[in-house]
N, C-alpha and C positions, 0 to 999 in steps of 0.2 A: 547617372543610371539608378536605379532601384534598388532598396535595402537588400529584400528577398535577391535581385537578381546578383548584389556585391553576396549574399551568405550563402546566395546556394549549397556554391559543393561546397566550403568549408563542415556544411551544416549535413550534407548525405554523408561527406567522406566522418565526421562523425560518427550520424547514425547507423551507416558499415560497422567502426567500429564498435559503439555498445551493442546490436546485434549478438558480435560472437563473444562480446565479454558474457551477453547475455547466456549462452551457449556455455561457457565454462559454469558461471553461475549456478544453472537449474545439476547440469549432469555434477559437480560434488556435491551441490544437495540431494540431490537423490539417491547419493548411494555414500550421504552421509558421512560426510570429509571436508565438515566445517572447519576443523582449525588447517585444515590445508587448500582449504577455497578460501580463508580468511591471509594466511602468507600471500600465495598467489599472487594475490589483488593486490596486495602491500606492495609487491615487487613490480604488480605491471603499470603502481601508480607514480610509482618514483621511479619507471622509462621513459613518462611520458612529459613531453612537454608545450602539448598544448592545452590552453587550461581543461576545453572543454572533455577531451578526454580523461585528464588526470580527473577532474570532478565524478565523472564516469565512474573511476577505476575506486574514488571514495563511497561511493551510493553502494558499490559491491561488496565491502572493506566494511560496512556501516550493519550493512543486511546481516553476513556474516557475523560483524558482531552479536546483534542484537541475537539469536537462534543462537547460538553461544551462549552468553550472557542471560536474557528477558529482557534488556537495556541498553538502552544508548541512548547521546544525547542529539537531536538535528540543530543546529543553532537559526538552522531559515528554512523553508520547502524547498523539497527539491526546480519546482519551479522556477523560486526568488532565484536561488544559485544560479538555477541553467540561465536567466536572466543577464544575473553581472556577470559573470564566466562571458558570455554571448555580447555581452558591449553593448544587450537593448535593456540592462534596469531601468536606463530611462520612460521605457514607452512602461504608465505603472497601469494603462489600459489592456496594454499587452499583456502583464503580469498575473489582473485576472481573469483575464478571458482564455486563461491555461493552469487556469489552478483548478486540479481536478475537484473540487465541489462544486468550480463554478460553470453554470454552464451555456448560461447572454450575459456576454461583456456591452457593456449598450457606450456611444458615442466612439469606437472605431472607426479609424481613417478606414480607405479604401484596399489601400497597403499593409494597414497593420493586421485587419479582416486578414489578406490573403497569409502573412508573416505566420497568423493566430492558429490557420485551416491548417498549414503548414509542420507549421509545430507540432500544432495534438496529436495528428491524424501520424505522425512519423513516431508520437510516444503511445501512442496508443499498444502499439508494439515491439513495446520495450519493456522486458521484464526485471528489470535490477530499479529500472523509474521506478517502475508499480507501486512496486514494493516497498521499496525507500520510502515513498510518498505516501504509503501509509500508516509508514512502521513515525515518520514522522507524524499525524494526521496523529498521531495516538499522543505521541511525545509530549506535543499540544494537549491535547484535551487533558490529560492527566495532569500538566503540568511536570514532566521529569528533569524538563534543564535547570531549576533551579530559578525557574517563573512560575505563577500561579497560574491554578489550574483555568479554561475557558469555562465564561463563563454562561451558563445558558441559563435557559427559563424552561421552566415546566413540561410546556408547547413544545418547545424545538428540542429539549434531550425530544419527543416524541416523534417529532417528525424525522430526527440524527437516525433515532433509532430502526426505526422502517427503511430509510434509507439504508443502513450497515447491513439490515439482516436481510435486504432483497441483494445485495451486493452475495452476499453464502451462497443464491441462484447461480449465479453468472461470471463472478470474478474468477480469475484462474487458480486451481486445489493452495496455492504458500499464499494468498491473499486474504484467506478465511481464516488466518493465525491477527494478522489484525489487525481485521474486521471482525472477530471473535474477543477480542480482548481490547476493544471500544464497546463496544455490546454489551458487555461484562461489566462497564465501568459506571455505564447505564446505568446497566441495571442495576445497581448498586445503591449510587448518587441515589435516584428517582423511586427507590423500591417502595415505600411511603405511600407517593402520589399517580404513581404508573405499572403498579405489580402485577393487575389485571391484564391490562393492557398490553402490556410487555410478553408476556406468558401466551396469550393470546398470538400475537403477533407471529412468535417464534415457533407456533404450534400450528401457526398457516404456511406459516414458511417450511417447515417437514412435509409436509398434508402436501406442497404444488409441489416440489419438488420428487416427491412420488409419486407423484399425477404426472407431471411429465417425462416420469421413464429415465430418472437422472441414472446414470452407470450409478451401481454399489456401494463402489468408494467415494464416490459426490456423495450420496448419501451419510455413507458414513463418519464423513466429513463434519455435512452437518446437527449428525447427530449428539459427534461427540461437543462444537462445537455450543451446542443448546447445553448438555449436562458442563460445560467448561461456567457458564454465564450465569448457573442456578448454581453453582456451584457441589454438583446432586453426583456424586461418581455413581451407583447404582444406576441411572439410568445410559452411562457408556453401550456403547454399542458391544454386542458379546462376541470374546475372540479378539485374536491378532489385529493388528494397526494395517492397514492394508497401502497407506501411505505417509508420505515423512509429515504431512499435513497433523493430519490424525494422532497420529507416535507423537509431535511435539507438544502437542496442544491436551493430548491425555495426562502428561507430566505436570502437567498446569495444578491440575488437580495433587498431587503427590509434591510439587514442589515446599 
């Protein structure tokens, strides 16, 4: 029996469970019930016997902790933790193929490719996984977990800056939070080398958002993100925040 055939019922059950956790996560965030959401995710985690379901509750728990404390430590990327909990850790090729920043993994067997495709397509629909992965990426980039910050060359920094800023246009709204903080880290660290380039990229992203007719709520988040990245409170959009992400990011300028 192929691994996918053996695992598929388990994975299908996990992904159904994860989507229900997502609904609760988003609901609590929208209502700004972060402490309630944290408590419920902890309680739900304690009731889980299956490793994958327990892991997903842990990601929700850490996501709430990050939104509350503005810092949290991930010992491993969620994709790697998933492979460990699912028993697939031995497949290094599979691990690289489902990491968010990797597009093309080489040397996959036909079975690994099929399994990778199935997992990746389902992960794309999971909000808690997406957010936790973004926060973990931020954590490793900055060296938050008693580890050294990621070693980036100036050229690589520009490529990442372009990628993260592009994500501001197309990721779901809450992802603007880790994306913005990653952009601010790069903006500060490579200011001397790339200040002009970074400013041009940010200006381009805002112009594209307006040209593409993104909703006002999304444009306000992008404007807020740029203000946070540049640490420029004067450029914040006028009026009260229209989303949780905008409100959370605005507070970065006064924390």
